[in-house]
C-alpha positions as CSV (number, residue, x, y, z in Angstrom):
1,X,19.8,-2.0,2.2
2,X,20.9,0.4,4.9
3,X,25.1,1.1,4.7
4,X,27.2,-1.7,5.6
5,X,29.4,-1.7,8.8
6,X,31.8,-4.1,10.6
7,X,29.3,-4.6,13.1
8,X,26.6,-5.5,11.0
9,X,29.1,-8.3,9.6
10,X,30.3,-9.4,13.0
11,X,26.6,-9.8,14.2
12,X,25.9,-12.1,11.0
13,X,29.2,-14.3,11.4
14,X,27.8,-14.9,15.4
15,X,24.5,-16.3,13.8
16,X,26.7,-18.2,10.9
17,X,29.3,-19.3,13.9
18,X,26.0,-20.7,15.7
19,X,24.9,-23.0,12.5
20,X,26.3,-26.0,10.4
21,X,29.1,-23.9,7.5
22,X,26.6,-25.8,5.0
23,X,24.0,-23.9,5.7
24,X,26.4,-20.3,5.7
25,X,25.8,-19.3,2.2
26,X,21.8,-20.1,2.1
27,X,21.4,-18.2,5.9
28,X,23.5,-15.5,4.7
29,X,22.0,-14.4,1.3
30,X,18.9,-14.8,3.0
31,X,19.8,-11.8,6.3
32,X,21.0,-10.0,3.5
33,X,17.7,-9.8,1.2
34,X,15.1,-9.3,4.1
35,X,17.2,-6.8,5.3
36,X,17.3,-4.6,2.4
37,X,13.8,-5.5,1.8
38,X,13.2,-4.5,5.2
39,X,14.9,-1.0,4.6
40,X,12.1,-0.5,1.3
41,X,9.6,-1.6,3.8
42,X,10.9,0.9,6.4
43,X,12.0,3.6,3.2
44,X,8.1,3.3,2.2
45,X,5.9,2.8,5.2
46,X,8.0,4.8,7.6
47,X,7.2,2.2,9.3
48,X,9.7,-0.6,10.8
49,X,9.2,-4.0,9.7
50,X,7.8,-6.5,12.2
51,X,10.0,-9.5,11.2
52,X,12.5,-7.9,9.6
53,X,13.7,-4.9,11.2
54,X,15.3,-1.4,10.8
55,X,17.1,-2.3,7.1
56,X,19.7,-3.2,8.7
57,X,22.1,-6.2,8.8
58,X,22.9,-5.9,13.1
59,X,19.0,-5.1,13.3
60,X,17.9,-8.3,11.2
61,X,20.5,-10.3,13.3
62,X,19.2,-8.8,16.7
63,X,16.1,-10.5,15.6
64,X,17.6,-13.3,16.0
65,X,19.1,-13.2,19.1
66,X,22.4,-12.3,17.9
67,X,23.3,-11.2,21.4
68,X,24.0,-14.6,22.4
69,X,26.8,-15.5,20.2
70,X,30.5,-14.2,21.5
71,X,33.0,-12.4,18.9
72,X,36.2,-14.5,19.0
73,X,39.2,-14.4,17.1
74,X,40.8,-16.9,18.9
75,X,38.1,-19.8,17.4
76,X,38.8,-20.3,14.0
77,X,34.9,-21.0,13.2
78,X,33.8,-17.6,13.9
79,X,37.2,-16.7,11.2
80,X,35.5,-18.8,8.9
81,X,31.6,-17.3,10.0
82,X,33.1,-14.0,9.8
83,X,35.1,-14.5,6.0
84,X,31.6,-16.0,4.7
85,X,29.6,-12.7,5.9
86,X,31.7,-10.8,3.9
87,X,32.1,-13.2,0.3
88,X,28.6,-13.3,0.8
89,X,28.0,-9.7,1.4
90,X,30.0,-9.2,-1.8
91,X,28.2,-12.0,-4.0
92,X,25.2,-10.1,-2.8
93,X,25.8,-6.9,-4.2
94,X,27.9,-7.9,-7.4
95,X,24.4,-9.8,-7.8
96,X,22.2,-6.5,-7.7
97,X,24.8,-4.9,-9.9
98,X,24.1,-6.9,-12.8
99,X,20.5,-5.9,-12.8
């Protein structure tokens, strides 16, 4: 996957905040895994993946309508979603380093 920046995490948190909290961990894992696969696809074929984007987490989110959601740090649900996005990234990186 391409380098993850704060904008990537904010985009993922915006998508998470639109979903039920019970689905967040699964959805974030799907986002990370598919963005990673899209990056491998892009590197191998020199072409963007039609469903998963350019290999960035932000690209993956934009394909799912992330631009419809807002960033609002006064919203507790959004802050929890951002915490989940960060925790999911940390867990995903840890699981990949064990391979």
